[in-house]
N, C-alpha and C positions, 0 to 999 in steps of 0.2 A: 678890620681885624684888630683885637686888642693886643696889648703888650705881650701877654703870655704866648698867645697863639703865634705871634710874628718870631718870638725867640724860638720856639719848636720848629716852625716851618724853615726858620734860618739854619738850625742845626741840622735838619733832616737834608736840606739843599746841599751842605758842604760836607757831610760826614763821609760820603763815599771819597771824596778827594784827599782825605787824609790817609798818610802812608800808615802801614799797619804797625811799623814801630813806634809811631806816635800814639795810635790808638791803645798799644799795649804798654804805656809808659810803666816800668816796673812790672808788668805782667807777663813777662816771658817772650818766647819766639812764637812765630806763626804755626810751628809744629805744636807748642803748648796749647795755642788757641784752639787748634784742632781737636785735640785731646779733650779740653774742658766742654768744647762743644758738642761732645757726644753724649754728655750726661743729660738723662731727660728731663730733669729739673731746670737746667741751664737752658735748654731748648724752649722750655715753657716760658722762663723769663725774658728770652730774646723776643719771644711772639708777644711779650706784654699780656700774658694771660694771667687772670686771677688764679693763685696757685697756693697749694698747702705742702709745706715740707716739714717733715720730721727728722730731727737731728739723729743720725746713726751712731755719732760719738758720746750721746748721753750715756753718762754712768751712775751707777748707784753711788749716793753721796758717800758712803763709807769708803769708796775706792778712789775718790778724787784727792789728787794730791794738790796742796795750795801753799803758796808762799806767804797769802794775806788771809786774814779771817776775822773771827769776832773781835780779837783784841784791837785790831785796827779800827773796826767799827765802833767799838766802845770809846777808843780814844777820840774818835771824831765826835761823837755824841757828847762827851765830857767837854770838848773845846766849844761845841756850839752852846751848851749849857754856860760856860763861862763868860761866853759873850752876850748872854742874853741881857744884862743891864744895858749894854751899848746898843744893842738892837732897839730896846725899847726906848731909848733917848731919841735915837735918829730916825725911827720909824714908828711914831705914835699909833699906827694901826694895829701894831703888835702888842699894845698896852694890856687888852684883856687877856692875853695869852702868856703875860709875863715875859715878852720879848724872845718867846720861842716861835719860829716860822713853821707852822704845821697846817695841813688842810684836812677837812672833813671827811670821813666816809660814810656814804649814807645808801641804803636799799633804794632801788629805783624799778619797783614792781610795775608801775604802769609802762616805764620804756620796754621792760622785759616781755609785757604781754603784747605792746605794739610791734616789736621785733619779730615775736614768734606769729602774730596774725600777718602782718605785712610780707614776711620773706618765707613763710611756709615752712618754719623749723621749729624745733623744739630746744628750750634752754632748761633742762632739768636741774633743779637747784635754786639757790637764789643770787640774783644779779645784783652787785654793788659797784658803786661809782666813787672811786678815789679822786677827790677834787683838787689836784695839785693845780689845775686850772685856776683855782681861786687862792693860791698861796699869796700871802702878804709880800709887799715889795715889788716882785716881778711878775705875779700873775701866771706862773708857769712852773713845772717841774724843775726848770733852771735855777730857780730860786735854791734850791738844794745845793747841789753841787757847787755851782758858780759862785754863790755868795760864800758857801763854806771856804772854797778855796782863798777867795780874797781875805776872809777872817783870819785863815791860817797863815798866810803870808803876812797878814799886819801883825799878828802876834809875834811872828818871828822877828820882823823889824823891830818892834816896840821893845821887847826883850833884850835884843841886841844892842839897842842903843840906852837902854836903861830906863826907858819912859814907863816901863811896865815892869813890875816885880812878881813872882810867883805869890798868889794869895791875895793880890790887888783886886779892887771892884773895877771890872772892864769899863764901867761906865765912863772912866775918867779919859778914855780915847775920844769920848765925843766933846771934850773941851777944845777951846780955840787953840791953845798950845799945840795939842796934838795933831789938829789938823794942820797947822803950818808945817810941822815936821813932816807930815805925809805927803805935803803938797811938793816937796822936790823928787818925789818919785813917781813912775808911771806905771799904768797896768794896760796892757793890750790884749786882745782876744780877735779870733777870726768868728763869725758867726752868720747864719742865716736868718737871724731875729731874736728869739727868746733868750739865748745864751748872752748875747749881747747886751740886752736888756738888763739881765740880772747882774752881769759884771759890770756893766755901766753906771747903773743906779747905786748899787752898793759901793762901789770904788769911789764915785763922786762924793757919796754922803761922807765917807771917812775922809776924803779931802785929796785924794789921788789926782794927777792928770790921767785922764783916761782917753785911749783910742780903740775904738771899735771898727775893725776890717769887716766890711759886709758885703755878701756875694749878691749877684744880680737877682736872685730869688727874694731878698728881704723886702718886706713890704714897707712902703713909704711911711706909713705913720710910725711904724718902729723906729725908723730913722729920725724922725721929725721929733718923737719923745725922748730919744737919747739927747738929741741937741739940746732940747729945752732943759735938760739937767745939766748942761754945760760939757756933755761928751762930744770928742771930736768924732766923727764918723767918716771912714775913708770907704769909698764906694768902688766895686769892681763889675766890670761886664762879664766876667767870668763866674765859676760855680764856687762853691764852699772850700774845696780844697785849695784852690788858688788863693782865696781870702785868707786861708789859714797860713799858707806858705809865705804870702808877702808878710802878714802880720809878725809870724815868727822871726823872719829875717830882720824886719826893721827893729824888732825889738833886741834881737841879739847884738845888734850894733850899737845900744845903748845901755851902758852899765847901770843905770838908775831905773831901767825898765825890766819889769816882770810879766812874761807871757803865760797866759793861761791856755793851755792845750787841751781842747776837749777830745782829742784824738789818743794822747798818751798819758794824761795825768791821773796818778794814782790817788792824789789829793782830792781830785774833782769827784772821781769813782767813789771813794769813802764818803763823800758828802752825800752822795745820791744813797749810798748803802743804809744809812742812818734811818731812812725812811721804814726799813722793815721793823726796827725795834719799836717806832712810834705806832706802827699799823698793828703790832700785836695786842697792844693795849684797846685799841679802837674794836678790832674783832671780839675781844673779851667783853666789851661794852655791848656789843649786839649780839651777844651769846652766840658767836659764829665759833664754832670748833673746828680744829684743824688737826686732823690725825689720819691714822691709815684708813679708817672708815668714813671719814670727813674730809676729802680731797680739796685743795684750793687750786683754783685755776685763775691765772693772771695775764692778762692781754695788755702790752704796753706799745704804743707808737714807737718806732726806731727809725732814726736818721744816721749819725755817724757811729751811735752805739753807747756813748757815755752815759746817759741817763737811765736808758732801759737796762743797760747791762750792770750798772752799781744797783740798782733798784733789786732786779732779779737776783744778783750776788747775796746780798743782805738776806732776801728771803729764803734762799737756800741754806744759808747758815742756820736759820731759825727752824724752818721746817723740813728740812732735807728732802727726803722723797716723796713727802705730802704734799708738797706745792709743785705745780706744772707751770713753767713760765714759757709764754710765747711772744714773740715780737711781731710788729705789723707794720709792712712797709707798702708804699705807692707802687705798682706795676712799673712806673718808669724809673724808679729810683731804689730799687731792692738790694742796696748794697751790701748790707750785711749777710743776708742770706746768700747773696752771690759769693762772698768772700768766704763763708764758712762752706758753704756746699763743695765748692772747688778746693778748699783748704789753702788757697791762695791770699786770704785776709786783705791786706791793705795792698797786695801786689796786683789786684785786678779792679777795674772800675767797670761800672755799668755801661760806660760808651763802649768799652771793649766789646760788647754782645751787641752792640748796636742800638742801646735805649738811649734816650736823650738826657735822662737824669732831671727832666723837667717836669714838674708837678704842682697843683694848686695847694698841695699840703707843703707850704714853703719851709716850715722846720723840719721836714723830712727830705727835703732836696739835697741830697748827698749822693755824690757818684763814687766815693771810695770809702770804705769803712775804717774804722779803727782796728787795726791789727792787734792793739794790746787787749782791747774789749773782746774782740772774736776768738784769740786764743784762751782767754779766761773763761769764756762762756762755752767753749768746745764740750767739756764734760758736764756742763750745767743747764743749757738750754734745751727744753723738749722740741721746740719748732718755730717755724713761722708761717705767718700767712701774708699774701700781698693784695691789695685792693685797687680798684679802678677809682679814680678821681670822683666820678660822678657819685658813687655812694657816700662820700663824705659829706656831701650837702643834704643827702636825704637823711643820714643819721643825725645831723645836726638839727635839721628841722624836726625830726622825730622827738628828739630829747627835749627841746624847746616847747614843743606842743604838749608833750606828756608830763613832763616833770618840772617846766619852766625854768631850766637850766641852759645857759649859753655857753658852747664851747666853739673855738675856732676851728676850721675845718680838720687840720692836722690832729688835733686831739681826737676827732671821730674815728679815725683810722681803727682804734682799738676795737670798736663795735663789731668789726668783721671777724674777730676771733669768735665768740660765741654763738655769733649766728651760723658760722661754717663748721663748728666742732663735729657736730654729728653728719655733715653732708659730705666730707671727702673721704674716699677709701683709705687714705693715708693717716687720718687722725681716728678713723674707727678701728683701724688696726693697732694704733697706739694704745686707745683705751683697752682693747683687748688683751694686750700683751703685758700691760701695766696693771690687770685686775681690777679696773675702774667702772666696768659698764654696770654693774650691779649697786654701785655707790653714788651714782651721779644724781639722783634725787636728794641726797644728803650732801651734795658739793655746794660750794660758794664759788662764784666768778667774779672777779675783780675786773672792771674796765677802767684803766688808767687814764683819766683825763689830764693831758699835758700842758693847755694852755687855753686862755680866752678872757679872762678877768679884764685886761687892760685894752681889750679891741675898742677902738670909739664907736659910737653908735652910728655913724654914718657907714662905717665898714661893715657893722653887724647886718644893716639893711642890705648891703650889697650880697653879703653872704645868703642871706634868708632869700634873696631872689635871684640866686644863681642855679641854673639847670644846665646839666651837660648832657 
């Protein structure tokens, strides 16, 4: 029995011994549990079935009240532009892009044909891959929000200390004197893997002491890579939420420490949202129009919710009702869907309905969602899909064989969206109600690839030969 199967078996053996009050930590009483268990979608989730859910709280964009919006996204983009000279010096791989960390958007017609043929479905319109899997520095979508928040914290400290003045060339922050200044400070984060990589590698490059608190689901190679960059890795036998809780507690006790909170950080969220402004130019270069007659569908793997929430938030600011955003989660860890469908958000976990939270999609192995993200997405998210782990490897092999692109299994969850869009009654009803049925041939579908570039070759071989 492999370690993953062992963890799952141990959970199942012990779950029934846990008192209900422990299972529903912050999730309400037994009476509340009975109420949310009556919801059909929760019953499907509890049975670990592949599911499609359409968000009943989705609103026309003109009716959505927002405390944050395009002004905050523009501010985040400007900050990233200011830091470009620094990034170029610290990470030579960004030289060709002038210190801007961005990924390619590319059509994947052969993969589209493969999916249609293999899964007996139709994907009308163009299928595109957003390759955040290949972002510089961290090799995942976390290079957006994670690195952005590290840079914002760095700017705040440098301005406060007088090391940096408005209008300065930020490249000066890569000098030894600046590194010595930052070395007196700590940065800490809780992670299942990719966020830890982005925070760890960026923070270490600046000169911070870095501590990454990693859950049991984190891959060993990610821990090893962090340690090779001088990052301290704290390992936990428990899940993501516990790693975050411990990291936050330890950081709060140290006045020189800054904790990056994937569950509640507005800065992190804004860093992800900048992706939309960059995407706009890429779509124009590919002659992809987004308007009422040319809808855009976007499918993003979801863990705690920060990255998909921020990316979707940015796109809704730009394209409003013409973009339709869907999250995709593993059947054993559909925390965001559960939180939004029950309206309990972070007050409920997947363990409360008998799921393990254990999945081969390590980056999505989260039991309790971000309440902040869930509430922001309440009026904006079109819906969600859940996917069985076995398909992650099939999609991974399909993309590699057709387009020559490698993604880690977590990133492949997004392919479930375009495959299933025309198969579920719920999604067919959504298309009809939003007057989209006759526009699908002119639609674009973006599958958001969230990680994979840094996966070592030996791990890739394991993934290629994994069949569930």
